KEKE-3310 file (N, C-alpha, C; in steps of 0.2 Angstrom, whole numbers, plus 5000, padded with zeros to 4 digits):
npx = (5734:5733:5739:5730:5730:5721:5719:5717:5704:5687:5677:5675:5684:5678:5676:5677:5672:5673:5671:5662:5655:5640:5626:5619:5627:5641:5644:5643:5635:5620:5615:5611:5616:5630:5631:5628:5639:5649:5645:5645:5659:5663:5663:5658:5653:5648:5649:5639:5644:5641:5643:5638:5626:5616:5615:5608:5605:5604:5592:5598:5602:5613:5624:5630:5626:5632:5628:5632:5641:5650:5658:5662:5673:5681:5697:5696:5691:5679:5675:5661:5654:5641:5633:5617:5610:5613:5625:5623:5624:5628:5638:5649:5663:5668:5677:5679:5666:5659:5664:5660:5646:5646:5651:5642:5631:5635:5644:5658:5672:5682:5697:5697:5707:5720:5732:5729:5720:5728:5729:5737:5747:5748:5737:5726:5730:5725:5712:5698:5692:5692:5692:5701:5712:5711:5723:5725:5719:5711:5706:5712:5725:5726:5722:5730:5741:5742:5737:5742:5743:5753:5763:5757:5750:5759:5766:5756:5753:5766:5766:5757:5744:5731:5726:5716:5719:5713:5710:5703:5692:5685:5677:5670:5666:5669:5681:5697:5700:5690:5690:5703:5707:5704:5695:5698:5688:5687:5675:5661:5648:5640:5632:5628:5630:5637:5649:5653:5655:5666:5676:5678:5684:5696:5698:5703:5711:5719:5720:5728:5728:5738:5738:5737:5740:5742:5747:5757:5764:5779:5784:5796:5812:5824:5836:5832:5823:5805:5797:5788:5779:5774:5764:5762:5754:5764:5777:5787:5793:5793:5788:5791:5784:5788:5789:5799:5815:5815:5810:5809:5814:5812:5818:5815:5825:5833:5821:5813:5802:5795:5786:5786:5791:5800:5801:5811:5803:5803:5803:5804:5799:5786:5774:5769:5767:5762:5768:5766:5772:5768:5774:5768:5768:5757:5750:5748:5741:5743:5734:5739:5749:5751:5766:5768:5756:5760:5771:5766:5759)
npy = (4548:4566:4579:4591:4606:4608:4621:4628:4625:4630:4639:4641:4641:4630:4627:4613:4601:4584:4574:4571:4570:4567:4569:4558:4547:4545:4559:4575:4587:4591:4586:4597:4608:4605:4608:4621:4627:4624:4631:4645:4646:4650:4639:4631:4618:4602:4586:4575:4561:4550:4535:4520:4527:4534:4549:4561:4576:4591:4603:4617:4633:4641:4633:4618:4601:4585:4569:4555:4543:4534:4519:4503:4489:4474:4478:4490:4507:4517:4531:4535:4543:4552:4541:4532:4524:4513:4499:4481:4478:4465:4462:4468:4465:4463:4472:4475:4472:4483:4493:4490:4491:4505:4510:4506:4513:4525:4532:4539:4531:4531:4527:4528:4536:4527:4525:4527:4517:4505:4500:4493:4499:4489:4481:4490:4490:4479:4482:4486:4499:4510:4528:4535:4540:4546:4558:4566:4567:4576:4573:4561:4565:4575:4567:4555:4557:4550:4555:4558:4551:4549:4541:4529:4533:4538:4525:4518:4526:4525:4512:4511:4514:4524:4536:4548:4561:4566:4579:4580:4584:4575:4577:4576:4584:4584:4580:4585:4597:4606:4612:4610:4602:4602:4602:4609:4612:4613:4620:4624:4621:4622:4613:4598:4587:4593:4596:4583:4577:4585:4581:4568:4569:4574:4587:4595:4600:4598:4604:4611:4625:4632:4639:4632:4639:4639:4627:4622:4616:4618:4616:4604:4604:4602:4604:4604:4596:4595:4605:4605:4617:4626:4637:4644:4650:4660:4650:4638:4627:4618:4604:4592:4577:4561:4544:4534:4540:4551:4564:4581:4593:4610:4623:4638:4651:4655:4663:4667:4665:4655:4655:4649:4635:4622:4607:4596:4585:4568:4551:4541:4545:4542:4548:4564:4575:4589:4595:4607:4617:4629:4643:4640:4626:4620:4611:4609:4599:4594:4585:4570:4571:4562:4556:4551:4556:4570:4570:4565:4577)
npz = (4796:4798:4808:4817:4826:4841:4845:4833:4831:4829:4841:4859:4875:4888:4905:4916:4929:4931:4939:4953:4969:4979:4990:4986:4986:4993:4997:5004:4999:4991:4974:4968:4976:4974:4960:4960:4967:4959:4948:4953:4955:4943:4933:4918:4915:4923:4931:4939:4948:4955:4966:4957:4954:4943:4936:4927:4917:4927:4932:4934:4933:4923:4922:4913:4915:4914:4911:4921:4930:4943:4942:4950:4954:4957:4959:4952:4948:4939:4928:4921:4907:4900:4899:4897:4905:4919:4920:4922:4939:4944:4936:4939:4943:4931:4922:4908:4903:4909:4902:4889:4890:4892:4881:4871:4873:4868:4877:4887:4893:4907:4916:4933:4945:4945:4952:4966:4967:4965:4953:4939:4925:4915:4918:4914:4901:4895:4893:4882:4872:4880:4884:4891:4905:4922:4925:4935:4951:4963:4976:4979:4979:4990:5001:5001:4994:4982:4970:4957:4941:4931:4927:4924:4913:4903:4902:4895:4884:4878:4874:4864:4866:4863:4873:4882:4895:4910:4922:4938:4952:4961:4971:4988:4997:5011:5013:5006:4993:4983:4966:4962:4952:4934:4918:4902:4888:4871:4862:4851:4854:4869:4875:4884:4875:4865:4872:4876:4864:4859:4869:4866:4854:4858:4860:4871:4887:4903:4920:4935:4936:4928:4911:4895:4881:4867:4854:4842:4826:4818:4802:4796:4786:4773:4781:4794:4807:4810:4822:4837:4846:4860:4869:4886:4901:4913:4919:4929:4924:4908:4901:4889:4887:4881:4873:4884:4886:4878:4878:4884:4895:4900:4910:4919:4922:4938:4949:4939:4925:4912:4896:4884:4873:4864:4854:4845:4833:4832:4825:4834:4846:4848:4854:4860:4873:4883:4898:4911:4924:4937:4947:4959:4960:4953:4940:4922:4909:4893:4881:4872:4857:4842:4835:4823:4816:4816:4809:4796:4793)
capx = (5730:5738:5737:5727:5730:5714:5719:5713:5697:5682:5673:5678:5686:5673:5679:5672:5674:5669:5670:5659:5651:5635:5622:5616:5631:5645:5645:5639:5631:5616:5617:5609:5621:5636:5631:5628:5645:5654:5643:5647:5666:5665:5663:5653:5649:5651:5646:5638:5647:5640:5644:5632:5620:5615:5613:5608:5605:5600:5589:5602:5603:5620:5630:5628:5627:5633:5626:5638:5641:5656:5657:5668:5673:5687:5703:5696:5685:5678:5672:5657:5652:5636:5629:5610:5608:5618:5625:5621:5630:5631:5644:5653:5669:5671:5678:5677:5658:5657:5666:5656:5640:5646:5652:5636:5627:5639:5647:5665:5674:5689:5699:5698:5713:5723:5738:5726:5716:5733:5728:5744:5746:5748:5730:5723:5731:5721:5705:5697:5686:5693:5693:5707:5712:5712:5730:5726:5713:5712:5705:5718:5731:5726:5721:5734:5747:5742:5733:5745:5745:5756:5768:5752:5747:5765:5767:5750:5755:5772:5765:5753:5737:5729:5721:5716:5720:5708:5711:5697:5692:5683:5675:5665:5663:5670:5688:5700:5699:5687:5693:5710:5708:5698:5697:5696:5685:5686:5668:5656:5642:5641:5627:5631:5632:5643:5655:5655:5659:5673:5681:5679:5689:5702:5698:5703:5716:5717:5725:5727:5729:5741:5735:5741:5737:5743:5751:5758:5769:5783:5787:5803:5815:5830:5840:5830:5817:5799:5797:5782:5780:5769:5764:5758:5755:5771:5778:5794:5795:5789:5791:5788:5784:5788:5791:5805:5819:5815:5807:5813:5812:5815:5817:5816:5831:5831:5817:5810:5797:5795:5780:5786:5796:5799:5805:5811:5799:5807:5798:5804:5796:5779:5769:5772:5762:5765:5766:5770:5772:5769:5778:5764:5767:5752:5752:5743:5743:5740:5733:5745:5749:5754:5771:5767:5752:5764:5776:5762:5757)
capy = (4554:4571:4582:4598:4608:4610:4628:4631:4623:4635:4638:4644:4636:4629:4624:4609:4596:4578:4569:4574:4566:4571:4565:4551:4541:4547:4566:4579:4592:4588:4587:4604:4612:4604:4611:4628:4628:4625:4637:4651:4647:4651:4633:4630:4612:4598:4579:4571:4554:4546:4527:4516:4531:4537:4556:4564:4583:4595:4610:4622:4639:4644:4627:4612:4595:4579:4562:4551:4538:4530:4511:4500:4482:4471:4481:4496:4512:4519:4536:4534:4550:4552:4535:4533:4519:4509:4492:4476:4478:4459:4460:4474:4464:4463:4480:4476:4472:4489:4497:4488:4494:4512:4512:4504:4519:4531:4536:4539:4527:4533:4523:4533:4537:4521:4525:4526:4510:4500:4496:4494:4501:4483:4479:4494:4489:4474:4484:4489:4504:4516:4535:4538:4539:4552:4559:4569:4566:4580:4570:4556:4569:4578:4562:4550:4558:4546:4558:4558:4544:4551:4536:4525:4536:4537:4518:4516:4529:4522:4505:4512:4515:4532:4538:4555:4562:4570:4581:4580:4585:4569:4580:4572:4589:4583:4580:4587:4604:4607:4617:4610:4598:4603:4601:4614:4609:4618:4618:4629:4619:4621:4608:4592:4583:4596:4595:4576:4576:4588:4577:4562:4571:4576:4595:4597:4598:4598:4609:4614:4632:4635:4639:4630:4644:4637:4621:4622:4613:4621:4610:4604:4606:4597:4606:4603:4592:4598:4606:4606:4623:4627:4643:4643:4655:4660:4644:4638:4622:4615:4597:4588:4570:4556:4538:4533:4546:4555:4570:4587:4598:4617:4626:4645:4653:4656:4669:4670:4661:4655:4654:4645:4630:4618:4601:4593:4579:4562:4546:4536:4548:4539:4553:4570:4578:4594:4596:4613:4618:4636:4644:4637:4619:4618:4608:4608:4593:4593:4578:4568:4571:4556:4559:4549:4561:4576:4569:4565:4584)
capz = (4797:4799:4815:4818:4833:4844:4845:4827:4830:4831:4848:4865:4880:4893:4911:4920:4933:4928:4945:4959:4973:4982:4995:4982:4987:4999:4997:5009:4997:4986:4968:4966:4979:4970:4954:4961:4969:4953:4944:4956:4954:4936:4929:4913:4915:4928:4930:4946:4946:4962:4965:4955:4954:4936:4937:4920:4918:4932:4931:4938:4928:4922:4921:4910:4919:4910:4914:4923:4936:4945:4943:4953:4955:4960:4957:4947:4948:4931:4927:4915:4905:4894:4898:4898:4910:4923:4918:4927:4944:4945:4932:4942:4943:4924:4920:4901:4902:4910:4896:4883:4891:4892:4874:4868:4874:4865:4882:4887:4899:4910:4922:4939:4950:4946:4957:4972:4967:4965:4947:4935:4918:4913:4919:4910:4894:4893:4891:4875:4871:4885:4881:4894:4912:4926:4926:4942:4955:4969:4983:4981:4980:4996:5007:5001:4990:4976:4965:4950:4938:4925:4924:4921:4906:4899:4900:4890:4877:4875:4871:4858:4868:4862:4878:4885:4902:4914:4929:4941:4959:4965:4978:4992:5002:5018:5014:5000:4991:4976:4962:4960:4945:4930:4911:4898:4882:4866:4858:4849:4857:4876:4878:4886:4869:4862:4876:4876:4857:4859:4873:4862:4849:4861:4860:4878:4891:4910:4923:4941:4937:4922:4905:4889:4876:4860:4853:4835:4823:4813:4798:4794:4780:4772:4785:4801:4809:4812:4829:4841:4850:4865:4874:4891:4906:4915:4922:4931:4919:4903:4900:4883:4888:4875:4875:4887:4888:4871:4879:4885:4900:4900:4916:4919:4926:4945:4950:4933:4922:4905:4894:4877:4873:4858:4854:4838:4832:4829:4824:4839:4852:4847:4856:4864:4877:4887:4906:4913:4931:4939:4954:4965:4960:4950:4933:4917:4905:4886:4879:4868:4850:4840:4831:4815:4813:4816:4802:4791:4792)
cpx = (5735:5735:5735:5727:5722:5714:5717:5707:5692:5679:5677:5680:5681:5677:5674:5675:5670:5669:5668:5654:5646:5631:5619:5621:5635:5648:5641:5635:5626:5618:5616:5615:5628:5636:5631:5635:5650:5652:5646:5655:5668:5665:5657:5650:5652:5647:5645:5640:5647:5641:5638:5626:5620:5612:5613:5607:5601:5597:5592:5604:5611:5626:5626:5630:5627:5631:5632:5636:5648:5655:5663:5667:5679:5693:5702:5691:5685:5673:5668:5653:5647:5633:5622:5607:5614:5619:5623:5626:5632:5637:5650:5661:5673:5671:5677:5670:5656:5658:5662:5649:5640:5647:5646:5630:5630:5642:5654:5667:5681:5691:5700:5704:5717:5728:5734:5723:5721:5733:5735:5742:5745:5740:5726:5724:5727:5714:5704:5691:5687:5694:5700:5707:5712:5720:5731:5719:5714:5712:5710:5724:5731:5726:5727:5741:5748:5737:5736:5746:5748:5760:5763:5751:5753:5767:5762:5751:5761:5771:5760:5746:5736:5724:5722:5718:5716:5711:5705:5697:5690:5680:5670:5663:5665:5678:5691:5697:5696:5690:5700:5712:5702:5700:5694:5694:5685:5680:5664:5650:5643:5635:5631:5634:5638:5650:5658:5659:5665:5678:5683:5684:5695:5703:5698:5709:5715:5723:5723:5727:5732:5737:5740:5737:5737:5748:5751:5764:5773:5786:5794:5806:5821:5835:5839:5823:5811:5800:5790:5783:5773:5770:5759:5758:5762:5771:5786:5797:5790:5792:5787:5789:5784:5790:5798:5809:5820:5811:5811:5810:5816:5813:5818:5822:5829:5827:5814:5805:5798:5788:5780:5792:5794:5803:5805:5807:5803:5802:5798:5802:5789:5773:5773:5766:5766:5763:5770:5768:5773:5773:5775:5764:5762:5753:5746:5746:5740:5738:5738:5743:5753:5760:5770:5761:5756:5768:5772:5759:5762)
cpy = (4559:4575:4589:4600:4610:4617:4632:4629:4629:4634:4641:4639:4636:4625:4620:4604:4590:4572:4572:4570:4569:4566:4559:4546:4543:4554:4569:4585:4588:4589:4595:4609:4612:4608:4619:4631:4629:4631:4644:4652:4648:4645:4634:4624:4608:4591:4577:4564:4550:4538:4524:4520:4534:4544:4559:4572:4585:4601:4616:4627:4640:4639:4621:4606:4589:4573:4558:4547:4536:4523:4509:4493:4480:4474:4487:4501:4515:4525:4535:4541:4549:4545:4536:4529:4515:4502:4488:4476:4470:4457:4466:4472:4463:4469:4481:4476:4479:4494:4497:4491:4502:4514:4511:4509:4526:4535:4535:4535:4530:4530:4529:4531:4529:4520:4524:4519:4505:4496:4498:4496:4494:4480:4483:4493:4483:4475:4487:4494:4510:4522:4537:4536:4546:4552:4562:4569:4570:4577:4565:4559:4571:4573:4557:4551:4553:4549:4559:4551:4545:4545:4531:4527:4535:4530:4516:4519:4526:4515:4505:4514:4523:4534:4545:4555:4567:4572:4582:4582:4578:4571:4576:4578:4588:4581:4582:4594:4604:4612:4616:4606:4600:4602:4607:4611:4614:4615:4624:4628:4618:4617:4602:4587:4586:4595:4588:4574:4579:4584:4571:4563:4573:4583:4597:4596:4599:4602:4609:4621:4634:4634:4636:4634:4643:4631:4621:4618:4617:4616:4610:4605:4601:4598:4605:4599:4597:4600:4608:4612:4623:4634:4642:4650:4655:4654:4643:4632:4620:4609:4594:4581:4565:4549:4537:4540:4551:4562:4576:4591:4604:4620:4634:4646:4655:4663:4671:4664:4661:4653:4651:4640:4626:4612:4598:4586:4574:4556:4542:4539:4545:4544:4559:4573:4583:4594:4602:4614:4626:4636:4641:4629:4616:4616:4609:4603:4594:4586:4576:4569:4566:4558:4557:4554:4568:4576:4569:4573:4588)
cpz = (4799:4805:4814:4825:4835:4845:4839:4826:4833:4838:4853:4870:4886:4899:4914:4924:4931:4933:4951:4962:4978:4987:4992:4984:4994:5000:5002:5006:4992:4979:4966:4969:4976:4964:4955:4963:4963:4948:4947:4956:4946:4931:4924:4913:4921:4927:4938:4945:4953:4960:4963:4956:4947:4937:4930:4922:4923:4930:4936:4933:4928:4922:4918:4914:4914:4914:4915:4929:4937:4946:4946:4954:4957:4956:4952:4950:4941:4932:4921:4913:4900:4894:4900:4903:4914:4920:4923:4932:4946:4941:4934:4941:4936:4921:4912:4899:4903:4905:4890:4884:4890:4884:4870:4868:4872:4871:4882:4894:4901:4916:4927:4943:4951:4951:4964:4973:4967:4958:4942:4928:4914:4912:4914:4903:4891:4891:4885:4875:4877:4881:4884:4902:4916:4928:4933:4945:4962:4975:4985:4983:4988:5002:5007:4998:4984:4970:4958:4947:4931:4922:4921:4914:4902:4897:4894:4884:4874:4871:4866:4860:4867:4867:4880:4892:4905:4921:4932:4949:4963:4971:4981:4998:5009:5019:5007:4998:4985:4973:4961:4955:4941:4923:4907:4891:4877:4862:4856:4852:4865:4879:4880:4880:4865:4865:4876:4869:4857:4864:4869:4857:4851:4861:4867:4881:4898:4913:4931:4942:4930:4916:4899:4883:4869:4859:4845:4832:4817:4808:4797:4787:4779:4778:4793:4802:4811:4820:4832:4846:4855:4868:4879:4895:4909:4920:4924:4926:4914:4901:4893:4885:4882:4878:4878:4888:4882:4872:4880:4890:4899:4906:4915:4923:4933:4946:4944:4930:4915:4903:4886:4877:4867:4858:4847:4838:4828:4829:4831:4846:4853:4849:4859:4867:4881:4894:4908:4920:4933:4945:4960:4965:4956:4943:4929:4912:4898:4885:4873:4861:4848:4834:4824:4812:4812:4809:4796:4788:4789)
residu = (MET:THR:TRP:GLN:SER:ILE:TYR:SER:ARG:PRO:GLY:ARG:TRP:LEU:LYS:GLY:ASN:LEU:HIS:THR:HIS:THR:THR:GLN:SER:ASP:GLY:GLN:LEU:THR:PRO:GLU:GLN:ALA:ALA:ILE:TRP:TYR:ARG:ASP:GLN:GLY:TYR:ASP:PHE:MET:ALA:ILE:SER:ASP:HIS:TRP:VAL:HIS:THR:SER:SER:LEU:GLU:VAL:ASP:GLY:ILE:THR:THR:ILE:ALA:ALA:ALA:GLU:LEU:ASP:GLY:GLN:GLY:TYR:HIS:MET:LEU:ALA:LEU:GLY:LEU:ARG:SER:LEU:PRO:ASP:ARG:ALA:GLN:ALA:ASP:ASP:SER:GLN:ALA:MET:ILE:ASP:HIS:ILE:VAL:SER:GLU:GLU:GLY:LEU:ALA:PHE:ILE:ALA:HIS:PRO:TYR:TRP:THR:GLY:GLN:SER:SER:HIS:GLU:ILE:ALA:GLN:LEU:ARG:GLY:LEU:GLN:GLY:ILE:GLU:VAL:PHE:ASN:SER:VAL:CYS:ASP:VAL:THR:LYS:GLY:THR:GLY:HIS:SER:ARG:VAL:HIS:TRP:ASP:ASP:LEU:LEU:ALA:SER:GLY:HIS:GLN:LEU:LEU:GLY:LEU:ALA:VAL:ASP:ASP:VAL:HIS:TRP:ARG:PHE:GLY:ALA:PRO:GLY:ARG:GLY:PHE:VAL:LEU:VAL:ARG:SER:GLU:ASP:ALA:SER:ASP:GLN:GLY:ILE:LEU:ALA:ALA:ILE:ARG:GLU:GLY:ALA:CYS:TYR:SER:SER:MET:GLY:PRO:THR:ILE:SER:ASP:LEU:TRP:LEU:VAL:PRO:GLY:SER:ASP:ALA:CYS:ALA:PRO:ARG:LEU:HIS:VAL:ARG:THR:SER:PRO:CYS:ARG:SER:ILE:ILE:PHE:GLN:ALA:SER:GLY:PRO:ARG:GLY:LEU:ARG:VAL:ASP:ALA:GLN:GLU:ASP:ALA:THR:ILE:ASP:THR:ALA:ALA:ILE:GLU:VAL:LYS:ALA:ASP:GLN:VAL:TYR:LEU:ARG:VAL:GLU:CYS:CYS:ASP:ALA:LEU:GLY:ARG:ILE:ALA:TRP:SER:ASN:PRO:VAL:TYR:VAL:GLN:ASP:LEU:LEU:ASN:GLY)
# end
């Protein structure tokens, strides 16, 4: 297939948090209070993902809520989005059975905070039907310093697994700071099903604050290779991650910022994803584009 930038997709950007806990499990706000907090912070959507509690849409004006739950068993936690019912908890230690149930209900399964859990990329690679992993989890970052799972993601991408990355709060309202990890979804349809469909198609990116405002390909010629370009909000660094050492880091000069960068596209990179960091240390992550699709285009 050929690649099409999500920035050429019709629609608008919708901001959301997809991992939230409430009084239904181990959080300290009610589902309605949590939804109101995110709405009042300018979010367009959110998911209540309590442990082994299925929460569908809430009747809170001004914000879309997505059905969700957090499942867990021996050695893993899993964020289940868009599911209609909980799987059999007696099978909780079988993570593949959990994914199969989510997929059978046309939901999306994401491995949650694998660095915090101690789950290796090799273990994740054995699973079928995953939509992606949490690349950043705010609560794990604040409480344990294990919020970033970028190495897990890159290991999986380099070995051929096509997975999305999510940044989330995982807020419990008694520790950690909400509003530090969120996802931006490009969609014409702001309903729960429209947002889920856009995520499934990869029309999203994640951030702690910076904006990735464009990603485009300049075709190659006989004289030069094609180049992938990115435009961001002012940042101190822009990194193109690829398989192994095949990426590129571009840093601003001292006391300055940059907002564009580009990299030559080569077949052995396997994938490319953008990671940009602003002066406050906040990061934004594009989802991966696959080099063969770029070269086909």
